[in-house]
N, C-alpha and C positions, 0 to 999 in steps of 0.2 A: 371547406366543404359545408360546415355547419352554417357559415354565413350565407352561402348560396341557398341552402334549404330555408333559412329564415327569410331571406329576401323573396324567395318563391312563395312562401306562405303569406307574406304581407301582400304581395301582388294578388294572390288568389283571394284574400279577404277583401281587398279593395274592389276587385272585379265583382265578387259576390255581393258587395254592398250596393253597387250600381244595378245589378240584376234584381236584387230584392226590392230596391227602391221603385223599380218600374212595375212591380207586381202589386196589385191593390190588396190592402188589408192583410199583409203577411206578417209584419212585425208590430208588436204592441208599442215598442219604443225604439226608434232608430239609434238613440244615444247609447243603448246597451251594447250595440255592435261596436261602436267607437271606443267605449270603455274597455271592452274585451280586447280589441286590437292594441290599445295602449298597454294594458296589463301583460298581454302576451309578448309584446316587443320588449318591455322592461324586463320581464322574467327571462327571456331568451338571451338578451344582451348580458344580463347579470350571470347567467349560466356560462356563457363563453368566458367572461372574466374569471369566474370561479374555476374553470378548467385550466386557465393560464396560471392562476395562483397555486393551484394544486400541483402543477408540473414544477413550478419554482420551489414549492415546499419539499417535494421529493428530491429535488437537486440539492437543496440545503441539507436535508436529512442525510443523503448519501455522502455529502462532503463531511458532515460531522462524524458519521460512522467510520469513514476512512481514516480520519485523524481526530479523535475526540480531544478537544481542548475546551476550557471554560468559555473562551470567546465565541467559539463556534456553537457551543451549547446555548449561549444566550441569543445568538442570531437565530438558531433553530426555534427557541421558545418564542421570540418575537414573530417569526414567520408563522408559527402554529397559532398564535393568538390572532393574527390578522386573518388567517384562513378560517378560524372558528367564527369570527365576526361576519365574514362574507357568507359563510354557510348558514348562519342564523338569519341573515337578511334574505338569502335566497330561499330558504325553507319557508319563511314567513310570507314572502311574495307568492310562492307556489301554493300555499294554503289559501291565501286571499284569492288567487286566480281560480282555484278549485271551488271555493265557496261562491264566487261570482258566477261560475258556470252553473252551479246548482240553482242559484237565484234566477238565472236566465231560463233554465228549464222549467222552473216554477212559473215564471211569467208566461212562457209559451203554453203551459198546461191550463192556466186560468184565462187565457185570452179568448174572447168570444167572437172574434172576427173571422174565424175559420168556418168553412162549410162543414156539414155533417161528415164525420169520420167514422166509418163502421168498425174500425179496429179498436178505437178507444171507447166507443159507446156500446 
């Protein structure tokens, strides 16, 4: 389901890119849209991987809790450490994507190619 949503979002962004390209003076820099699409795709793909890792971690934890042994505990610790690493990378990528979105909003706000807008002026 999430893969279908991600594919739909990517198609929508590509279609929007071609629509925006036909409009004069709408984007200050077209490369910003491409960077956003790449960051969004990387973040969504990593999020799907994160969900799979979390399901595996829960399975390992339940196995350990059903029959606690030292070997199962060490497997649980390794799975937890890997889950933590993926979480740190995912959170960092999400922060980068959010900061980039703020940068894009700033670029749109200072862009002088627009016609007079009575709402912002």
